[in-house]
PDB file with SEQRES, HELIX, SHEET and CRYST1 records, atoms N, CA, C and O in Angstrom:
SEQRES   1 A   84  MET PRO ALA ARG THR LYS THR THR ILE ARG ILE PRO VAL          
SEQRES   2 A   84  GLU LEU LEU ALA LYS ILE ARG GLN VAL LYS PRO ASP ASP          
SEQRES   3 A   84  GLU SER LEU ASN ASP PHE VAL VAL LYS ALA LEU ASP ALA          
SEQRES   4 A   84  GLU VAL ARG ARG ARG GLY LEU LYS VAL LEU GLU GLU ILE          
SEQRES   5 A   84  VAL GLU THR SER GLU ALA ILE LEU GLN ARG SER GLY PRO          
SEQRES   6 A   84  GLN PRO ASP SER THR PRO TYR ILE ARG THR LEU ARG ASP          
SEQRES   7 A   84  GLY ILE GLU PRO HIS ILE                                      
HELIX    1 AA1 VAL A   13  VAL A   22  1                                  10    
HELIX    2 AA2 LEU A   29  SER A   63  1                                  35    
HELIX    3 AA3 THR A   70  ASP A   78  1                                   9    
CRYST1    1.000    1.000    1.000  90.00  90.00  90.00 P 1           1          
ATOM      1  N   MET A   1     135.118 173.170 143.299  1.00  0.00           N  
ATOM      2  CA  MET A   1     134.871 174.438 142.611  1.00  0.00           C  
ATOM      3  C   MET A   1     134.738 174.112 141.115  1.00  0.00           C  
ATOM      4  O   MET A   1     135.526 173.348 140.558  1.00  0.00           O  
ATOM      5  N   PRO A   2     133.705 174.722 140.472  1.00  0.00           N  
ATOM      6  CA  PRO A   2     133.598 174.545 139.031  1.00  0.00           C  
ATOM      7  C   PRO A   2     134.746 175.073 138.213  1.00  0.00           C  
ATOM      8  O   PRO A   2     135.454 175.973 138.665  1.00  0.00           O  
ATOM      9  N   ALA A   3     134.956 174.551 137.034  1.00  0.00           N  
ATOM     10  CA  ALA A   3     136.021 175.062 136.232  1.00  0.00           C  
ATOM     11  C   ALA A   3     135.726 176.453 135.870  1.00  0.00           C  
ATOM     12  O   ALA A   3     134.566 176.830 135.702  1.00  0.00           O  
ATOM     13  N   ARG A   4     136.797 177.268 135.738  1.00  0.00           N  
ATOM     14  CA  ARG A   4     136.669 178.647 135.396  1.00  0.00           C  
ATOM     15  C   ARG A   4     137.533 178.986 134.169  1.00  0.00           C  
ATOM     16  O   ARG A   4     138.517 178.301 133.888  1.00  0.00           O  
ATOM     17  N   THR A   5     137.174 179.993 133.483  1.00  0.00           N  
ATOM     18  CA  THR A   5     137.968 180.483 132.398  1.00  0.00           C  
ATOM     19  C   THR A   5     138.197 182.006 132.536  1.00  0.00           C  
ATOM     20  O   THR A   5     137.386 182.727 133.118  1.00  0.00           O  
ATOM     21  N   LYS A   6     139.256 182.430 132.014  1.00  0.00           N  
ATOM     22  CA  LYS A   6     139.595 183.845 132.120  1.00  0.00           C  
ATOM     23  C   LYS A   6     138.886 184.609 130.999  1.00  0.00           C  
ATOM     24  O   LYS A   6     138.812 184.156 129.857  1.00  0.00           O  
ATOM     25  N   THR A   7     138.352 185.823 131.380  1.00  0.00           N  
ATOM     26  CA  THR A   7     137.775 186.676 130.392  1.00  0.00           C  
ATOM     27  C   THR A   7     138.063 188.124 130.838  1.00  0.00           C  
ATOM     28  O   THR A   7     138.410 188.419 131.982  1.00  0.00           O  
ATOM     29  N   THR A   8     137.894 188.961 129.871  1.00  0.00           N  
ATOM     30  CA  THR A   8     138.128 190.429 130.160  1.00  0.00           C  
ATOM     31  C   THR A   8     136.759 191.113 129.964  1.00  0.00           C  
ATOM     32  O   THR A   8     136.074 190.918 128.960  1.00  0.00           O  
ATOM     33  N   ILE A   9     136.397 191.928 130.980  1.00  0.00           N  
ATOM     34  CA  ILE A   9     135.208 192.779 130.860  1.00  0.00           C  
ATOM     35  C   ILE A   9     135.615 194.211 131.088  1.00  0.00           C  
ATOM     36  O   ILE A   9     136.606 194.488 131.763  1.00  0.00           O  
ATOM     37  N   ARG A  10     134.879 195.085 130.548  1.00  0.00           N  
ATOM     38  CA  ARG A  10     135.077 196.502 130.776  1.00  0.00           C  
ATOM     39  C   ARG A  10     133.911 197.083 131.614  1.00  0.00           C  
ATOM     40  O   ARG A  10     132.776 197.184 131.150  1.00  0.00           O  
ATOM     41  N   ILE A  11     134.226 197.439 132.801  1.00  0.00           N  
ATOM     42  CA  ILE A  11     133.212 197.976 133.775  1.00  0.00           C  
ATOM     43  C   ILE A  11     133.306 199.482 133.784  1.00  0.00           C  
ATOM     44  O   ILE A  11     134.394 200.022 133.985  1.00  0.00           O  
ATOM     45  N   PRO A  12     132.217 200.175 133.575  1.00  0.00           N  
ATOM     46  CA  PRO A  12     132.221 201.639 133.666  1.00  0.00           C  
ATOM     47  C   PRO A  12     132.763 202.031 135.025  1.00  0.00           C  
ATOM     48  O   PRO A  12     132.480 201.364 136.020  1.00  0.00           O  
ATOM     49  N   VAL A  13     133.555 203.127 135.083  1.00  0.00           N  
ATOM     50  CA  VAL A  13     134.173 203.587 136.286  1.00  0.00           C  
ATOM     51  C   VAL A  13     133.198 203.876 137.371  1.00  0.00           C  
ATOM     52  O   VAL A  13     133.472 203.587 138.536  1.00  0.00           O  
ATOM     53  N   GLU A  14     132.081 204.429 137.043  1.00  0.00           N  
ATOM     54  CA  GLU A  14     131.076 204.732 138.074  1.00  0.00           C  
ATOM     55  C   GLU A  14     130.480 203.410 138.697  1.00  0.00           C  
ATOM     56  O   GLU A  14     130.244 203.326 139.902  1.00  0.00           O  
ATOM     57  N   LEU A  15     130.259 202.426 137.844  1.00  0.00           N  
ATOM     58  CA  LEU A  15     129.718 201.106 138.358  1.00  0.00           C  
ATOM     59  C   LEU A  15     130.754 200.449 139.244  1.00  0.00           C  
ATOM     60  O   LEU A  15     130.402 199.869 140.271  1.00  0.00           O  
ATOM     61  N   LEU A  16     131.997 200.524 138.882  1.00  0.00           N  
ATOM     62  CA  LEU A  16     133.060 199.873 139.661  1.00  0.00           C  
ATOM     63  C   LEU A  16     133.179 200.519 140.979  1.00  0.00           C  
ATOM     64  O   LEU A  16     133.427 199.829 141.968  1.00  0.00           O  
ATOM     65  N   ALA A  17     133.012 201.861 141.070  1.00  0.00           N  
ATOM     66  CA  ALA A  17     133.060 202.562 142.367  1.00  0.00           C  
ATOM     67  C   ALA A  17     131.820 202.155 143.222  1.00  0.00           C  
ATOM     68  O   ALA A  17     131.942 202.002 144.437  1.00  0.00           O  
ATOM     69  N   LYS A  18     130.672 201.988 142.609  1.00  0.00           N  
ATOM     70  CA  LYS A  18     129.530 201.471 143.401  1.00  0.00           C  
ATOM     71  C   LYS A  18     129.751 200.071 143.926  1.00  0.00           C  
ATOM     72  O   LYS A  18     129.428 199.778 145.077  1.00  0.00           O  
ATOM     73  N   ILE A  19     130.294 199.211 143.099  1.00  0.00           N  
ATOM     74  CA  ILE A  19     130.602 197.852 143.483  1.00  0.00           C  
ATOM     75  C   ILE A  19     131.539 197.798 144.708  1.00  0.00           C  
ATOM     76  O   ILE A  19     131.348 197.037 145.657  1.00  0.00           O  
ATOM     77  N   ARG A  20     132.549 198.651 144.615  1.00  0.00           N  
ATOM     78  CA  ARG A  20     133.507 198.602 145.751  1.00  0.00           C  
ATOM     79  C   ARG A  20     132.904 199.186 147.038  1.00  0.00           C  
ATOM     80  O   ARG A  20     133.379 198.898 148.137  1.00  0.00           O  
ATOM     81  N   GLN A  21     131.889 199.983 146.897  1.00  0.00           N  
ATOM     82  CA  GLN A  21     131.230 200.549 148.066  1.00  0.00           C  
ATOM     83  C   GLN A  21     130.314 199.434 148.758  1.00  0.00           C  
ATOM     84  O   GLN A  21     130.212 199.394 149.985  1.00  0.00           O  
ATOM     85  N   VAL A  22     129.679 198.570 147.958  1.00  0.00           N  
ATOM     86  CA  VAL A  22     128.801 197.590 148.493  1.00  0.00           C  
ATOM     87  C   VAL A  22     129.326 196.240 148.747  1.00  0.00           C  
ATOM     88  O   VAL A  22     128.743 195.491 149.531  1.00  0.00           O  
ATOM     89  N   LYS A  23     130.397 195.888 148.126  1.00  0.00           N  
ATOM     90  CA  LYS A  23     131.003 194.519 148.301  1.00  0.00           C  
ATOM     91  C   LYS A  23     131.697 194.445 149.649  1.00  0.00           C  
ATOM     92  O   LYS A  23     132.349 195.403 150.064  1.00  0.00           O  
ATOM     93  N   PRO A  24     131.567 193.335 150.327  1.00  0.00           N  
ATOM     94  CA  PRO A  24     132.289 193.165 151.563  1.00  0.00           C  
ATOM     95  C   PRO A  24     133.805 193.171 151.384  1.00  0.00           C  
ATOM     96  O   PRO A  24     134.285 192.700 150.353  1.00  0.00           O  
ATOM     97  N   ASP A  25     134.536 193.653 152.284  1.00  0.00           N  
ATOM     98  CA  ASP A  25     136.036 193.727 152.181  1.00  0.00           C  
ATOM     99  C   ASP A  25     136.652 192.367 152.014  1.00  0.00           C  
ATOM    100  O   ASP A  25     137.677 192.234 151.345  1.00  0.00           O  
ATOM    101  N   ASP A  26     136.046 191.328 152.615  1.00  0.00           N  
ATOM    102  CA  ASP A  26     136.638 190.053 152.505  1.00  0.00           C  
ATOM    103  C   ASP A  26     136.215 189.259 151.283  1.00  0.00           C  
ATOM    104  O   ASP A  26     136.492 188.063 151.188  1.00  0.00           O  
ATOM    105  N   GLU A  27     135.544 189.918 150.349  1.00  0.00           N  
ATOM    106  CA  GLU A  27     135.117 189.287 149.085  1.00  0.00           C  
ATOM    107  C   GLU A  27     135.920 189.846 147.931  1.00  0.00           C  
ATOM    108  O   GLU A  27     136.088 191.060 147.821  1.00  0.00           O  
ATOM    109  N   SER A  28     136.405 188.997 147.093  1.00  0.00           N  
ATOM    110  CA  SER A  28     137.144 189.552 145.933  1.00  0.00           C  
ATOM    111  C   SER A  28     136.193 190.170 144.904  1.00  0.00           C  
ATOM    112  O   SER A  28     135.013 189.820 144.866  1.00  0.00           O  
ATOM    113  N   LEU A  29     136.674 191.046 144.107  1.00  0.00           N  
ATOM    114  CA  LEU A  29     135.912 191.673 143.019  1.00  0.00           C  
ATOM    115  C   LEU A  29     135.357 190.575 142.077  1.00  0.00           C  
ATOM    116  O   LEU A  29     134.202 190.589 141.653  1.00  0.00           O  
ATOM    117  N   ASN A  30     136.280 189.616 141.782  1.00  0.00           N  
ATOM    118  CA  ASN A  30     135.871 188.508 140.923  1.00  0.00           C  
ATOM    119  C   ASN A  30     134.691 187.718 141.475  1.00  0.00           C  
ATOM    120  O   ASN A  30     133.706 187.481 140.776  1.00  0.00           O  
ATOM    121  N   ASP A  31     134.807 187.305 142.772  1.00  0.00           N  
ATOM    122  CA  ASP A  31     133.691 186.587 143.378  1.00  0.00           C  
ATOM    123  C   ASP A  31     132.410 187.392 143.405  1.00  0.00           C  
ATOM    124  O   ASP A  31     131.325 186.841 143.218  1.00  0.00           O  
ATOM    125  N   PHE A  32     132.515 188.616 143.622  1.00  0.00           N  
ATOM    126  CA  PHE A  32     131.303 189.479 143.697  1.00  0.00           C  
ATOM    127  C   PHE A  32     130.649 189.537 142.266  1.00  0.00           C  
ATOM    128  O   PHE A  32     129.432 189.406 142.134  1.00  0.00           O  
ATOM    129  N   VAL A  33     131.435 189.721 141.272  1.00  0.00           N  
ATOM    130  CA  VAL A  33     130.893 189.820 139.878  1.00  0.00           C  
ATOM    131  C   VAL A  33     130.317 188.480 139.518  1.00  0.00           C  
ATOM    132  O   VAL A  33     129.225 188.437 138.951  1.00  0.00           O  
ATOM    133  N   VAL A  34     131.006 187.337 139.823  1.00  0.00           N  
ATOM    134  CA  VAL A  34     130.468 186.023 139.499  1.00  0.00           C  
ATOM    135  C   VAL A  34     129.164 185.782 140.130  1.00  0.00           C  
ATOM    136  O   VAL A  34     128.248 185.267 139.489  1.00  0.00           O  
ATOM    137  N   LYS A  35     129.039 186.136 141.379  1.00  0.00           N  
ATOM    138  CA  LYS A  35     127.738 185.912 142.112  1.00  0.00           C  
ATOM    139  C   LYS A  35     126.671 186.819 141.506  1.00  0.00           C  
ATOM    140  O   LYS A  35     125.535 186.372 141.345  1.00  0.00           O  
ATOM    141  N   ALA A  36     126.977 188.059 141.164  1.00  0.00           N  
ATOM    142  CA  ALA A  36     126.005 188.931 140.598  1.00  0.00           C  
ATOM    143  C   ALA A  36     125.537 188.437 139.191  1.00  0.00           C  
ATOM    144  O   ALA A  36     124.353 188.505 138.862  1.00  0.00           O  
ATOM    145  N   LEU A  37     126.473 187.957 138.405  1.00  0.00           N  
ATOM    146  CA  LEU A  37     126.088 187.440 137.076  1.00  0.00           C  
ATOM    147  C   LEU A  37     125.303 186.194 137.228  1.00  0.00           C  
ATOM    148  O   LEU A  37     124.337 186.033 136.482  1.00  0.00           O  
ATOM    149  N   ASP A  38     125.603 185.306 138.096  1.00  0.00           N  
ATOM    150  CA  ASP A  38     124.848 184.094 138.308  1.00  0.00           C  
ATOM    151  C   ASP A  38     123.430 184.438 138.754  1.00  0.00           C  
ATOM    152  O   ASP A  38     122.483 183.833 138.251  1.00  0.00           O  
ATOM    153  N   ALA A  39     123.250 185.347 139.644  1.00  0.00           N  
ATOM    154  CA  ALA A  39     121.936 185.777 140.061  1.00  0.00           C  
ATOM    155  C   ALA A  39     121.101 186.365 138.927  1.00  0.00           C  
ATOM    156  O   ALA A  39     119.912 186.074 138.795  1.00  0.00           O  
ATOM    157  N   GLU A  40     121.737 187.185 138.126  1.00  0.00           N  
ATOM    158  CA  GLU A  40     121.072 187.813 136.898  1.00  0.00           C  
ATOM    159  C   GLU A  40     120.643 186.745 135.924  1.00  0.00           C  
ATOM    160  O   GLU A  40     119.526 186.789 135.409  1.00  0.00           O  
ATOM    161  N   VAL A  41     121.496 185.800 135.665  1.00  0.00           N  
ATOM    162  CA  VAL A  41     121.204 184.747 134.704  1.00  0.00           C  
ATOM    163  C   VAL A  41     119.998 183.919 135.228  1.00  0.00           C  
ATOM    164  O   VAL A  41     119.082 183.606 134.468  1.00  0.00           O  
ATOM    165  N   ARG A  42     120.015 183.580 136.496  1.00  0.00           N  
ATOM    166  CA  ARG A  42     118.880 182.814 137.056  1.00  0.00           C  
ATOM    167  C   ARG A  42     117.592 183.676 137.000  1.00  0.00           C  
ATOM    168  O   ARG A  42     116.529 183.175 136.632  1.00  0.00           O  
ATOM    169  N   ARG A  43     117.692 184.940 137.357  1.00  0.00           N  
ATOM    170  CA  ARG A  43     116.530 185.836 137.319  1.00  0.00           C  
ATOM    171  C   ARG A  43     115.890 185.877 135.946  1.00  0.00           C  
ATOM    172  O   ARG A  43     114.675 185.756 135.793  1.00  0.00           O  
ATOM    173  N   ARG A  44     116.741 186.051 134.962  1.00  0.00           N  
ATOM    174  CA  ARG A  44     116.252 186.099 133.606  1.00  0.00           C  
ATOM    175  C   ARG A  44     115.657 184.759 133.156  1.00  0.00           C  
ATOM    176  O   ARG A  44     114.646 184.723 132.454  1.00  0.00           O  
ATOM    177  N   GLY A  45     116.256 183.732 133.542  1.00  0.00           N  
ATOM    178  CA  GLY A  45     115.766 182.373 133.210  1.00  0.00           C  
ATOM    179  C   GLY A  45     114.373 182.136 133.831  1.00  0.00           C  
ATOM    180  O   GLY A  45     113.483 181.576 133.191  1.00  0.00           O  
ATOM    181  N   LEU A  46     114.211 182.569 135.074  1.00  0.00           N  
ATOM    182  CA  LEU A  46     112.917 182.474 135.735  1.00  0.00           C  
ATOM    183  C   LEU A  46     111.858 183.334 135.047  1.00  0.00           C  
ATOM    184  O   LEU A  46     110.691 182.963 134.921  1.00  0.00           O  
ATOM    185  N   LYS A  47     112.338 184.523 134.602  1.00  0.00           N  
ATOM    186  CA  LYS A  47     111.410 185.446 133.937  1.00  0.00           C  
ATOM    187  C   LYS A  47     110.844 184.789 132.698  1.00  0.00           C  
ATOM    188  O   LYS A  47     109.640 184.816 132.442  1.00  0.00           O  
ATOM    189  N   VAL A  48     111.769 184.185 131.921  1.00  0.00           N  
ATOM    190  CA  VAL A  48     111.345 183.473 130.639  1.00  0.00           C  
ATOM    191  C   VAL A  48     110.341 182.380 130.978  1.00  0.00           C  
ATOM    192  O   VAL A  48     109.307 182.250 130.322  1.00  0.00           O  
ATOM    193  N   LEU A  49     110.656 181.583 132.021  1.00  0.00           N  
ATOM    194  CA  LEU A  49     109.757 180.507 132.349  1.00  0.00           C  
ATOM    195  C   LEU A  49     108.439 181.016 132.774  1.00  0.00           C  
ATOM    196  O   LEU A  49     107.427 180.400 132.440  1.00  0.00           O  
ATOM    197  N   GLU A  50     108.365 182.148 133.521  1.00  0.00           N  
ATOM    198  CA  GLU A  50     107.073 182.723 133.909  1.00  0.00           C  
ATOM    199  C   GLU A  50     106.334 183.191 132.721  1.00  0.00           C  
ATOM    200  O   GLU A  50     105.111 183.062 132.670  1.00  0.00           O  
ATOM    201  N   GLU A  51     107.062 183.769 131.690  1.00  0.00           N  
ATOM    202  CA  GLU A  51     106.383 184.224 130.478  1.00  0.00           C  
ATOM    203  C   GLU A  51     105.808 183.036 129.739  1.00  0.00           C  
ATOM    204  O   GLU A  51     104.699 183.146 129.216  1.00  0.00           O  
ATOM    205  N   ILE A  52     106.478 181.927 129.664  1.00  0.00           N  
ATOM    206  CA  ILE A  52     106.029 180.714 128.973  1.00  0.00           C  
ATOM    207  C   ILE A  52     104.731 180.177 129.667  1.00  0.00           C  
ATOM    208  O   ILE A  52     103.769 179.803 128.996  1.00  0.00           O  
ATOM    209  N   VAL A  53     104.741 180.154 130.958  1.00  0.00           N  
ATOM    210  CA  VAL A  53     103.575 179.706 131.726  1.00  0.00           C  
ATOM    211  C   VAL A  53     102.383 180.625 131.481  1.00  0.00           C  
ATOM    212  O   VAL A  53     101.262 180.153 131.291  1.00  0.00           O  
ATOM    213  N   GLU A  54     102.622 181.927 131.486  1.00  0.00           N  
ATOM    214  CA  GLU A  54     101.558 182.897 131.337  1.00  0.00           C  
ATOM    215  C   GLU A  54     100.973 182.771 129.878  1.00  0.00           C  
ATOM    216  O   GLU A  54      99.757 182.844 129.698  1.00  0.00           O  
ATOM    217  N   THR A  55     101.829 182.588 128.876  1.00  0.00           N  
ATOM    218  CA  THR A  55     101.381 182.394 127.539  1.00  0.00           C  
ATOM    219  C   THR A  55     100.575 181.092 127.403  1.00  0.00           C  
ATOM    220  O   THR A  55      99.552 181.074 126.719  1.00  0.00           O  
ATOM    221  N   SER A  56     101.019 180.017 128.040  1.00  0.00           N  
ATOM    222  CA  SER A  56     100.323 178.745 127.978  1.00  0.00           C  
ATOM    223  C   SER A  56      98.886 178.904 128.656  1.00  0.00           C  
ATOM    224  O   SER A  56      97.889 178.406 128.133  1.00  0.00           O  
ATOM    225  N   GLU A  57      98.841 179.565 129.751  1.00  0.00           N  
ATOM    226  CA  GLU A  57      97.597 179.825 130.412  1.00  0.00           C  
ATOM    227  C   GLU A  57      96.626 180.680 129.540  1.00  0.00           C  
ATOM    228  O   GLU A  57      95.424 180.417 129.489  1.00  0.00           O  
ATOM    229  N   ALA A  58      97.160 181.652 128.900  1.00  0.00           N  
ATOM    230  CA  ALA A  58      96.318 182.509 128.003  1.00  0.00           C  
ATOM    231  C   ALA A  58      95.779 181.689 126.882  1.00  0.00           C  
ATOM    232  O   ALA A  58      94.608 181.847 126.537  1.00  0.00           O  
ATOM    233  N   ILE A  59      96.563 180.812 126.283  1.00  0.00           N  
ATOM    234  CA  ILE A  59      96.119 180.021 125.173  1.00  0.00           C  
ATOM    235  C   ILE A  59      95.024 179.074 125.668  1.00  0.00           C  
ATOM    236  O   ILE A  59      94.025 178.859 124.982  1.00  0.00           O  
ATOM    237  N   LEU A  60      95.217 178.514 126.860  1.00  0.00           N  
ATOM    238  CA  LEU A  60      94.245 177.504 127.386  1.00  0.00           C  
ATOM    239  C   LEU A  60      92.964 178.309 127.669  1.00  0.00           C  
ATOM    240  O   LEU A  60      91.873 177.799 127.411  1.00  0.00           O  
ATOM    241  N   GLN A  61      93.048 179.483 128.162  1.00  0.00           N  
ATOM    242  CA  GLN A  61      91.788 180.254 128.370  1.00  0.00           C  
ATOM    243  C   GLN A  61      91.084 180.629 127.053  1.00  0.00           C  
ATOM    244  O   GLN A  61      89.855 180.676 126.994  1.00  0.00           O  
ATOM    245  N   ARG A  62      91.836 180.882 126.049  1.00  0.00           N  
ATOM    246  CA  ARG A  62      91.264 181.332 124.796  1.00  0.00           C  
ATOM    247  C   ARG A  62      90.694 180.149 123.994  1.00  0.00           C  
ATOM    248  O   ARG A  62      89.622 180.259 123.398  1.00  0.00           O  
ATOM    249  N   SER A  63      91.430 179.000 123.982  1.00  0.00           N  
ATOM    250  CA  SER A  63      91.023 177.918 123.076  1.00  0.00           C  
ATOM    251  C   SER A  63      90.642 176.716 123.792  1.00  0.00           C  
ATOM    252  O   SER A  63      90.196 175.768 123.147  1.00  0.00           O  
ATOM    253  N   GLY A  64      90.776 176.641 125.131  1.00  0.00           N  
ATOM    254  CA  GLY A  64      90.418 175.434 125.867  1.00  0.00           C  
ATOM    255  C   GLY A  64      91.506 174.395 125.740  1.00  0.00           C  
ATOM    256  O   GLY A  64      92.499 174.582 125.037  1.00  0.00           O  
ATOM    257  N   PRO A  65      91.292 173.282 126.445  1.00  0.00           N  
ATOM    258  CA  PRO A  65      92.345 172.219 126.443  1.00  0.00           C  
ATOM    259  C   PRO A  65      92.434 171.542 125.054  1.00  0.00           C  
ATOM    260  O   PRO A  65      91.401 171.334 124.418  1.00  0.00           O  
ATOM    261  N   GLN A  66      93.598 171.210 124.591  1.00  0.00           N  
ATOM    262  CA  GLN A  66      93.802 170.672 123.358  1.00  0.00           C  
ATOM    263  C   GLN A  66      93.835 169.097 123.504  1.00  0.00           C  
ATOM    264  O   GLN A  66      94.314 168.594 124.521  1.00  0.00           O  
ATOM    265  N   PRO A  67      93.338 168.348 122.513  1.00  0.00           N  
ATOM    266  CA  PRO A  67      93.377 166.890 122.638  1.00  0.00           C  
ATOM    267  C   PRO A  67      94.831 166.366 122.628  1.00  0.00           C  
ATOM    268  O   PRO A  67      95.736 167.035 122.129  1.00  0.00           O  
ATOM    269  N   ASP A  68      95.022 165.223 123.159  1.00  0.00           N  
ATOM    270  CA  ASP A  68      96.353 164.608 123.223  1.00  0.00           C  
ATOM    271  C   ASP A  68      96.747 164.216 121.791  1.00  0.00           C  
ATOM    272  O   ASP A  68      96.026 163.487 121.111  1.00  0.00           O  
ATOM    273  N   SER A  69      97.863 164.699 121.369  1.00  0.00           N  
ATOM    274  CA  SER A  69      98.308 164.478 119.932  1.00  0.00           C  
ATOM    275  C   SER A  69      99.159 163.205 119.806  1.00  0.00           C  
ATOM    276  O   SER A  69      99.562 162.826 118.706  1.00  0.00           O  
ATOM    277  N   THR A  70      99.426 162.552 120.947  1.00  0.00           N  
ATOM    278  CA  THR A  70     100.295 161.371 120.903  1.00  0.00           C  
ATOM    279  C   THR A  70      99.854 160.303 119.907  1.00  0.00           C  
ATOM    280  O   THR A  70     100.686 159.842 119.125  1.00  0.00           O  
ATOM    281  N   PRO A  71      98.585 159.884 119.894  1.00  0.00           N  
ATOM    282  CA  PRO A  71      98.125 158.877 118.929  1.00  0.00           C  
ATOM    283  C   PRO A  71      98.363 159.297 117.461  1.00  0.00           C  
ATOM    284  O   PRO A  71      98.816 158.532 116.610  1.00  0.00           O  
ATOM    285  N   TYR A  72      98.021 160.570 117.248  1.00  0.00           N  
ATOM    286  CA  TYR A  72      98.218 161.088 115.851  1.00  0.00           C  
ATOM    287  C   TYR A  72      99.631 161.060 115.446  1.00  0.00           C  
ATOM    288  O   TYR A  72      99.936 160.650 114.326  1.00  0.00           O  
ATOM    289  N   ILE A  73     100.552 161.488 116.323  1.00  0.00           N  
ATOM    290  CA  ILE A  73     101.906 161.475 116.031  1.00  0.00           C  
ATOM    291  C   ILE A  73     102.478 160.093 115.772  1.00  0.00           C  
ATOM    292  O   ILE A  73     103.330 159.900 114.905  1.00  0.00           O  
ATOM    293  N   ARG A  74     101.977 159.124 116.560  1.00  0.00           N  
ATOM    294  CA  ARG A  74     102.368 157.694 116.371  1.00  0.00           C  
ATOM    295  C   ARG A  74     101.947 157.173 114.960  1.00  0.00           C  
ATOM    296  O   ARG A  74     102.704 156.486 114.273  1.00  0.00           O  
ATOM    297  N   THR A  75     100.753 157.524 114.591  1.00  0.00           N  
ATOM    298  CA  THR A  75     100.300 157.075 113.281  1.00  0.00           C  
ATOM    299  C   THR A  75     101.133 157.725 112.153  1.00  0.00           C  
ATOM    300  O   THR A  75     101.437 157.092 111.142  1.00  0.00           O  
ATOM    301  N   LEU A  76     101.468 158.929 112.347  1.00  0.00           N  
ATOM    302  CA  LEU A  76     102.331 159.607 111.312  1.00  0.00           C  
ATOM    303  C   LEU A  76     103.705 158.926 111.282  1.00  0.00           C  
ATOM    304  O   LEU A  76     104.272 158.708 110.211  1.00  0.00           O  
ATOM    305  N   ARG A  77     104.243 158.587 112.485  1.00  0.00           N  
ATOM    306  CA  ARG A  77     105.594 157.952 112.526  1.00  0.00           C  
ATOM    307  C   ARG A  77     105.521 156.574 111.950  1.00  0.00           C  
ATOM    308  O   ARG A  77     106.500 156.123 111.355  1.00  0.00           O  
ATOM    309  N   ASP A  78     104.388 155.853 112.092  1.00  0.00           N  
ATOM    310  CA  ASP A  78     104.293 154.481 111.556  1.00  0.00           C  
ATOM    311  C   ASP A  78     103.893 154.487 110.064  1.00  0.00           C  
ATOM    312  O   ASP A  78     103.833 153.435 109.428  1.00  0.00           O  
ATOM    313  N   GLY A  79     103.620 155.702 109.513  1.00  0.00           N  
ATOM    314  CA  GLY A  79     103.345 155.784 108.084  1.00  0.00           C  
ATOM    315  C   GLY A  79     101.911 155.467 107.769  1.00  0.00           C  
ATOM    316  O   GLY A  79     101.594 155.221 106.605  1.00  0.00           O  
ATOM    317  N   ILE A  80     101.021 155.458 108.743  1.00  0.00           N  
ATOM    318  CA  ILE A  80      99.638 155.188 108.573  1.00  0.00           C  
ATOM    319  C   ILE A  80      98.906 156.502 108.303  1.00  0.00           C  
ATOM    320  O   ILE A  80      99.151 157.492 108.993  1.00  0.00           O  
ATOM    321  N   GLU A  81      98.021 156.529 107.322  1.00  0.00           N  
ATOM    322  CA  GLU A  81      97.272 157.797 107.111  1.00  0.00           C  
ATOM    323  C   GLU A  81      96.212 157.880 108.176  1.00  0.00           C  
ATOM    324  O   GLU A  81      95.332 157.023 108.262  1.00  0.00           O  
ATOM    325  N   PRO A  82      96.298 158.918 108.993  1.00  0.00           N  
ATOM    326  CA  PRO A  82      95.354 159.126 110.086  1.00  0.00           C  
ATOM    327  C   PRO A  82      93.972 159.626 109.506  1.00  0.00           C  
ATOM    328  O   PRO A  82      93.899 160.343 108.508  1.00  0.00           O  
ATOM    329  N   HIS A  83      92.933 159.199 110.198  1.00  0.00           N  
ATOM    330  CA  HIS A  83      91.579 159.664 109.827  1.00  0.00           C  
ATOM    331  C   HIS A  83      91.225 160.759 110.772  1.00  0.00           C  
ATOM    332  O   HIS A  83      91.016 160.512 111.960  1.00  0.00           O  
ATOM    333  N   ILE A  84      91.151 161.968 110.277  1.00  0.00           N  
ATOM    334  CA  ILE A  84      90.864 163.139 111.162  1.00  0.00           C  
ATOM    335  C   ILE A  84      89.360 163.522 110.991  1.00  0.00           C  
ATOM    336  O   ILE A  84      88.887 164.465 111.625  1.00  0.00           O  
TER     337      ILE A  84                                                      
END                                                                             
C-alpha cells in the first residue's frame, strides 16, 4: 500500500449525503474519496494530454512539418555560428 498522509477536507453536507447513498457499505468513506480523487486526477491529466495533441495537430496543419532542429542546437551548444 502506498504511503499515506493525513489531511482534512470540508465536504458539503449535501455531497456527503450523496456519497453515502452511492458508496458500497463495505467501502470506507476514505477509500471512496481516494478512488474518486485518483480518477479525477487521471481524467484531468488525460484531458491536458488530449489538448496538447490537438494543438500539435493544429500547428502541423497550419504550418506543415518543421525541420529537425537537432543539428542547429548542437552547433549552438558547440559554440559554432550556424549558417541559416
